[in-house]
C-alpha positions in Angstrom: -55.4 66.8 -23.2 -55.2 70.5 -22.2 -52.5 73.0 -23.3 -50.6 72.8 -20.0 -50.4 69.0 -20.3 -49.4 69.1 -23.9 -46.6 71.6 -23.2 -45.5 69.5 -20.2 -45.4 66.4 -22.3 -43.2 68.1 -24.8 -40.7 69.0 -22.1 -40.6 65.5 -20.7 -40.3 63.7 -24.0 -37.8 66.0 -25.9 -34.3 64.7 -26.3 -31.0 66.2 -27.5 -31.2 63.8 -30.5 -34.5 65.4 -31.6 -33.0 68.8 -32.4 -31.6 69.7 -35.8 -28.0 70.6 -36.0 -28.8 74.2 -36.8 -30.8 74.5 -33.6 -28.0 73.2 -31.5 -25.6 75.6 -33.2 -27.9 78.6 -32.5 -28.0 77.4 -28.9 -24.2 77.7 -28.7 -24.4 81.2 -30.1 -26.9 82.1 -27.5 -24.7 80.8 -24.7 -21.5 82.6 -25.9 -23.5 85.8 -26.4 -25.0 85.5 -23.0 -21.6 85.0 -21.3 -20.3 88.1 -23.0 -23.1 90.4 -22.1 -23.2 89.1 -18.5 -19.5 89.6 -18.0 -19.8 93.0 -19.6 -22.5 93.9 -17.1 -21.0 92.6 -13.9 -19.7 95.9 -12.7 -23.0 97.7 -13.1 -24.0 99.4 -9.8 -27.4 97.5 -9.7 -25.5 94.2 -9.9 -23.1 95.2 -7.2 -26.0 96.2 -4.9 -27.5 92.7 -5.1 -24.1 91.0 -4.8 -23.5 93.0 -1.6 -26.9 92.0 -0.3 -26.4 88.3 -1.0 -22.9 88.4 0.6 -24.5 89.9 3.7 -27.3 87.4 3.8 -25.1 84.4 3.1 -26.1 81.0 1.9 -24.9 77.5 0.9 -22.1 77.5 -1.7 -24.0 75.7 -4.5 -23.2 77.5 -7.7 -21.0 80.3 -9.1 -21.8 84.0 -9.7 -20.4 84.7 -13.1 -17.2 86.6 -13.0 -17.1 87.3 -9.3 -15.6 84.0 -8.3 -17.7 83.2 -5.3 -20.5 80.7 -4.7 -23.9 81.1 -3.2 -27.3 79.3 -3.4 -28.6 78.4 -6.8 -31.6 80.7 -6.3 -29.3 83.7 -5.6 -27.1 82.8 -8.5 -30.1 82.8 -10.9 -31.1 86.2 -9.6 -27.7 87.8 -9.9 -26.6 86.2 -13.2 -30.0 87.0 -14.6 -29.7 90.7 -13.7 -26.1 90.8 -15.0 -27.0 89.4 -18.4 -29.8 91.9 -19.0 -28.4 95.1 -17.4 -26.6 96.2 -20.6 -29.7 95.6 -22.8 -27.3 93.9 -25.2 -28.7 90.4 -24.9 -30.4 88.4 -27.6 -34.1 88.8 -28.3 -37.1 87.1 -29.8 -38.9 89.8 -31.7 -42.3 88.1 -32.2 -42.7 87.5 -28.5 -41.0 90.8 -27.6 -38.9 89.1 -25.1 -35.3 88.3 -24.2 -35.5 84.5 -23.5 -31.9 83.7 -22.7 -31.4 86.2 -19.9 -33.9 84.5 -17.5 -33.3 81.0 -18.8 -29.5 80.4 -19.0 -28.7 81.6 -15.4 -31.1 79.1 -14.0 -29.8 76.3 -16.2 -26.1 76.9 -15.6 -26.7 77.1 -11.8 -28.5 73.7 -11.8 -26.0 72.2 -14.2 -23.1 73.2 -12.0 -24.9 72.1 -8.8 -25.9 68.7 -10.2 -22.8 68.3 -12.3 -24.7 67.8 -15.5 -23.3 67.6 -19.0 -23.3 70.0 -21.9 -25.9 67.9 -23.8 -28.2 68.3 -20.9 -27.7 72.1 -20.9 -28.4 72.4 -24.6 -31.5 70.2 -24.3 -32.9 72.2 -21.4 -32.1 75.5 -23.1 -33.9 74.6 -26.4 -36.9 73.4 -24.4 -37.1 76.4 -22.1 -36.7 78.8 -25.1 -39.6 77.1 -26.9 -41.9 77.1 -23.9 -41.4 80.8 -23.1 -41.6 82.1 -26.7 -44.6 80.0 -27.6 -46.5 81.2 -24.6 -45.5 84.7 -25.7 -46.8 84.0 -29.3 -50.1 82.8 -27.8 -50.5 85.9 -25.7 -50.0 88.2 -28.7 -48.8 91.7 -28.4 -51.7 93.6 -26.8 -50.6 92.8 -23.2 -47.1 94.2 -23.9 -48.6 97.3 -25.4 -50.7 97.7 -22.3 -47.5 97.9 -20.2 -46.4 94.4 -19.3 -42.7 93.5 -19.7 -42.6 90.3 -21.8 -39.2 89.2 -20.6 -40.4 89.3 -17.0 -43.8 87.7 -17.8 -42.5 84.9 -20.0 -39.1 84.3 -18.5 -40.5 82.4 -15.5 -42.1 79.8 -17.8 -38.8 79.2 -19.7 -36.8 78.9 -16.5 -39.4 76.5 -14.9 -39.5 74.3 -18.0 -35.7 74.2 -18.5 -34.9 73.6 -14.8 -37.7 71.0 -14.7 -36.1 69.2 -17.6 -32.7 69.2 -15.8 -34.3 67.9 -12.6 -36.1 65.1 -14.4 -39.7 66.2 -13.4 -42.5 64.1 -14.7 -45.4 65.5 -16.7 -47.6 66.1 -13.6 -44.8 67.9 -11.8 -44.0 70.0 -14.8 -47.6 71.1 -15.1 -47.4 72.2 -11.5 -44.1 74.0 -12.1 -45.8 75.9 -15.0 -48.7 76.7 -12.8 -46.4 78.2 -10.1 -44.5 80.1 -12.8 -47.8 81.5 -14.1 -49.0 82.7 -10.7 -45.7 84.6 -10.1 -45.6 86.3 -13.5 -45.5 90.0 -13.8 -43.3 93.0 -14.4 -44.1 96.5 -15.7 -42.6 98.3 -18.7 -42.8 101.4 -16.6 -39.5 100.5 -15.1 -37.6 100.7 -18.4 -34.6 102.9 -18.1 -34.1 102.0 -14.4 -32.5 99.2 -12.4 -36.0 97.6 -12.3 -35.6 96.3 -15.9 -32.6 93.9 -15.3 -34.1 93.0 -12.0 -37.0 91.6 -13.9 -34.8 89.1 -15.8 -33.1 88.0 -12.6 -36.3 87.6 -10.7 -37.9 85.6 -13.5 -34.9 83.2 -13.6 -35.1 82.8 -9.8 -38.8 82.3 -9.7 -38.9 79.8 -12.5 -36.2 77.8 -10.8 -38.1 78.0 -7.5 -41.2 76.7 -9.3 -39.5 73.6 -10.5 -37.7 72.9 -7.2 -41.0 73.1 -5.3 -42.8 70.9 -7.9 -40.1 68.3 -7.5 -41.0 68.1 -3.8 -44.7 67.7 -4.4 -45.8 71.3 -4.1 -49.0 71.5 -6.1 -50.6 74.1 -8.3 -53.3 74.0 -11.0 -52.2 71.6 -13.8 -54.3 73.5 -16.4 -53.1 77.0 -15.7 -52.9 78.0 -19.4 -56.4 76.9 -20.1 -60.0 78.2 -19.5 -61.7 81.5 -18.8 -59.7 82.1 -15.6 -56.5 80.7 -17.0 -53.2 82.6 -17.5 -53.7 83.2 -21.3 -57.3 84.6 -20.9 -56.4 86.9 -18.0 -53.3 88.4 -19.7 -54.8 88.6 -23.2 -58.5 88.1 -24.0 -57.3 88.0 -27.7 -55.0 85.1 -27.1 -54.4 82.3 -29.7 -53.7 79.0 -27.9 -52.8 77.3 -31.2 -49.6 79.2 -31.3 -48.3 77.0 -28.4 -48.8 73.7 -30.1 -48.6 74.4 -33.8 -45.3 73.0 -35.1 -44.1 72.2 -31.5 -41.0 70.1 -31.6 -40.6 70.7 -35.4 -40.5 74.5 -36.0 -38.1 75.8 -33.4 -38.6 79.4 -32.3 -34.9 79.5 -31.4 -34.3 79.9 -35.1 -36.2 83.2 -35.0 -33.9 84.6 -32.4 -32.2 87.9 -33.0 -28.7 88.9 -31.8 -27.8 92.4 -31.0 -24.8 94.0 -32.9 -25.8 97.3 -31.2 -26.0 98.0 -27.5 -29.5 99.5 -27.5 -33.2 98.5 -27.5 -33.9 96.1 -30.4 -36.6 98.4 -31.7 -34.0 101.1 -32.5 -31.8 98.7 -34.4 -33.4 99.3 -37.9 -32.7 103.0 -37.6 -29.2 102.5 -36.3 -28.4 100.0 -39.0 -29.6 102.4 -41.7 -27.8 105.4 -40.4 -24.5 103.5 -40.1 -24.9 102.3 -43.7 -25.7 105.8 -44.9 -22.7 107.3 -43.0 -20.3 104.9 -44.7 -21.9 105.0 -48.1 -22.1 108.8 -48.4 -19.1 109.7 -46.1 -21.3 112.0 -44.1 -19.9 114.6 -41.8 -21.7 116.2 -38.8 -21.5 119.7 -40.3 -23.2 118.7 -43.5 -26.4 117.4 -42.0 -29.4 119.8 -41.7 -32.1 117.4 -40.6 -32.8 113.7 -40.1 -36.3 112.3 -40.5 -37.1 108.8 -39.1 -40.2 106.8 -39.7 -40.5 103.8 -37.3 -43.1 101.4 -36.1 -45.6 102.8 -33.6 -44.3 100.6 -30.8 -40.7 101.8 -31.4 -42.0 105.4 -31.0 -43.9 104.5 -27.8 -40.9 102.7 -26.2 -38.0 104.9 -27.3 -39.4 108.4 -27.7 -36.9 109.8 -25.1 -35.7 113.2 -26.3 -33.6 114.0 -23.3 -32.1 110.9 -21.8 -30.4 111.5 -18.4 -28.2 108.4 -18.1 -26.9 105.5 -20.1 -29.9 103.3 -19.3 -32.2 105.9 -20.7 -29.8 106.5 -23.6 -30.3 102.9 -24.7 -34.0 103.6 -25.0 -33.6 106.9 -26.7 -34.1 106.7 -30.5 -32.7 110.3 -30.7 -29.5 109.6 -28.8 -28.8 106.2 -30.6 -29.5 107.7 -34.0 -27.1 110.6 -33.4 -24.5 108.2 -32.0 -24.8 106.0 -35.1 -24.4 108.8 -37.6 -21.6 110.6 -35.8 -19.5 107.6 -34.8 -20.6 104.8 -37.1 -21.2 102.4 -34.2 -23.3 101.9 -31.1 -21.4 99.8 -28.6 -21.5 99.4 -24.9 -18.3 101.4 -24.3 -20.0 104.5 -25.8 -22.8 104.8 -23.2 -20.8 106.8 -20.7 -21.7 109.9 -18.6 -19.3 112.0 -20.8 -20.9 110.7 -24.0 -24.4 111.5 -22.7 -23.4 115.2 -22.4 -21.4 115.4 -25.7 -22.5 118.6 -27.3 -22.2 117.3 -30.8 -24.5 114.4 -30.1 -26.9 116.7 -28.2 -26.9 119.2 -31.1 -27.6 116.5 -33.7 -30.4 115.1 -31.5 -32.2 118.4 -31.9 -32.3 118.0 -35.7 -33.9 114.6 -35.6 -37.6 114.3 -36.4 -39.5 111.1 -35.6 -42.9 109.8 -36.5 -44.7 106.5 -36.2 -45.8 104.7 -39.3 -48.6 102.1 -39.0 -47.4 100.4 -42.2 -43.9 99.7 -40.7 -43.1 96.5 -38.9 -40.9 96.5 -35.8 -37.9 95.4 -37.8 -38.3 98.3 -40.3 -37.4 101.9 -40.5 -37.4 104.7 -43.2 -34.6 107.2 -43.0 -34.3 110.5 -44.8 -31.3 112.9 -44.3 -31.5 116.4 -45.6 -28.0 117.9 -46.2 -27.2 121.6 -46.0 -26.3 121.6 -49.7 -29.9 120.6 -50.7 -29.2 116.9 -51.2 -31.8 114.5 -49.7 -30.7 110.9 -49.0 -33.1 108.0 -48.3 -32.7 104.5 -46.9 -35.3 101.9 -46.0 -34.3 99.1 -43.6 -36.4 95.9 -43.4 -33.9 93.3 -42.1 -31.2 94.9 -39.8 -28.1 93.1 -39.0 -28.7 90.5 -36.3 -32.3 89.8 -37.5 -32.8 86.0 -38.1 -33.2 86.9 -41.8 -29.8 88.8 -41.7 -28.1 86.8 -38.9 -24.9 87.3 -37.1 -22.6 84.3 -37.5 -20.8 82.4 -34.7 -17.7 84.4 -35.6 -19.7 87.6 -35.3 -20.8 86.5 -31.8 -17.1 85.7 -31.0 -16.1 89.2 -31.9 -18.8 90.7 -29.8 -17.9 88.4 -26.9 -14.2 89.3 -27.1 -15.1 93.0 -27.1 -17.2 92.7 -24.0 -14.9 90.4 -22.1 -11.5 91.8 -22.9 -11.4 94.3 -19.9 -12.2 91.3 -17.6 -10.7 88.1 -19.0 -7.3 87.3 -20.5 -6.8 86.4 -24.1 -6.2 82.8 -23.0 -9.4 82.6 -21.0 -11.5 84.1 -23.7 -10.1 81.6 -26.3 -10.8 78.6 -24.0 -14.4 79.8 -23.3 -15.0 80.1 -27.0 -13.7 76.6 -27.7 -15.7 75.0 -24.9 -18.9 76.7 -26.1 -18.2 75.7 -29.7 -18.0 72.1 -28.5 -20.6 72.3 -25.8 -22.2 69.0 -26.4 -18.9 67.3 -25.4 -18.6 69.3 -22.1 -18.6 66.9 -19.1 -18.7 69.4 -16.3 -19.9 73.1 -16.5 -17.6 74.0 -13.6 -14.8 73.9 -16.2 -16.5 76.7 -18.2 -17.5 78.8 -15.1 -14.0 78.7 -13.6 -12.7 80.5 -16.8 -15.3 83.3 -16.2 -13.8 84.3 -12.9 -11.6 87.3 -12.3 -9.2 87.9 -9.4 -10.3 91.4 -8.7 -13.0 93.7 -9.8 -12.8 97.5 -9.7 -16.2 98.6 -8.5 -18.3 101.7 -8.6 -20.3 101.0 -5.4 -19.6 102.6 -2.1 -19.1 99.3 -0.3 -17.2 97.5 -3.1 -17.2 93.8 -3.9 -14.7 91.3 -5.0 
């Protein structure tokens, strides 16, 4: 049995009852976190542009756009909700596969669940399965392909979406293999677009394409049933150094969902170790802006490659600027979505401190690690090493922590009552009978927009 067949069989045979309680609870945290970051990102201009386009094009009212309160086709819903949940770059992430699995996966699953009136147990089951499929393919690929410039969320997200939607649609093993084949042939996405609207577009398109793959496979659309295997297969083409054993080793027993990271800071995950350390040092030593002479940061080589933006021009670039985020952390003691504003990007205190930051890559440091040294004007030198920043699976955020983050992101949009009901439904997701109940709570009557056309 080839890899594609074995992975397809895992999808078909897995049941809700097969998952440990802690896996189910992590799935709930992912959903609540996803709703928060999606609602928080709904007014972004890039989302508004796609919403305006979808309204202009029309389509059957099959499922709901989160927050906006109108329905369109399930494919359009996956695209928009996928973009919305990744636009803030505040969504959960799987460090080992360097991907954001929930952003492409949950939009497709919620759209199908609403359209087909499926239950909460079905949603959890499909989510855990889709998460495993996407991250395990990522582990098999290794990291070289990402370092060459491919965007892992975009490449892997189609597989998770195809597998999860395939599970909800009841695809058989052969159909699922074809869906995986269709997901593979659509995979792509370049890291070159980081800092632009192209990055969240990747997540939405991956969600949409994965769903399309499963829908076509259900209708008998064929594709290679061994796409992951062989010299011309997906793994070999993307990464000659691939390790196929990573897909099947511990499959169904060791869940990658438990290796998921949640973001307490609204920036690229690679910057989190430095942010975490600087916030701690600020509180520990009661540091003031005027007392700091220089900050020296040692980070993983990949962190330096991705986030070495010394002069970010906008909030999107700011989230990928180690210098901006480090200065923000030390000056304000937090790095939240509300801080990435045009005014803040020009703040002279932040800009002045950025000039005093020196960064170098250290081959001995992992991507979850950072070394920080702060030289004070009085001659004192402070040091801090971070190996497990807050939100890392070894230093996890609790459900209550996710609740706090959700409330912060959703409070400008949803009422206290709506937020509380959403939290309660997610916390009891396995007992949810109809996802429409949850989605209705995520609607707002009116949205103030930044686009020229506007949208409701």
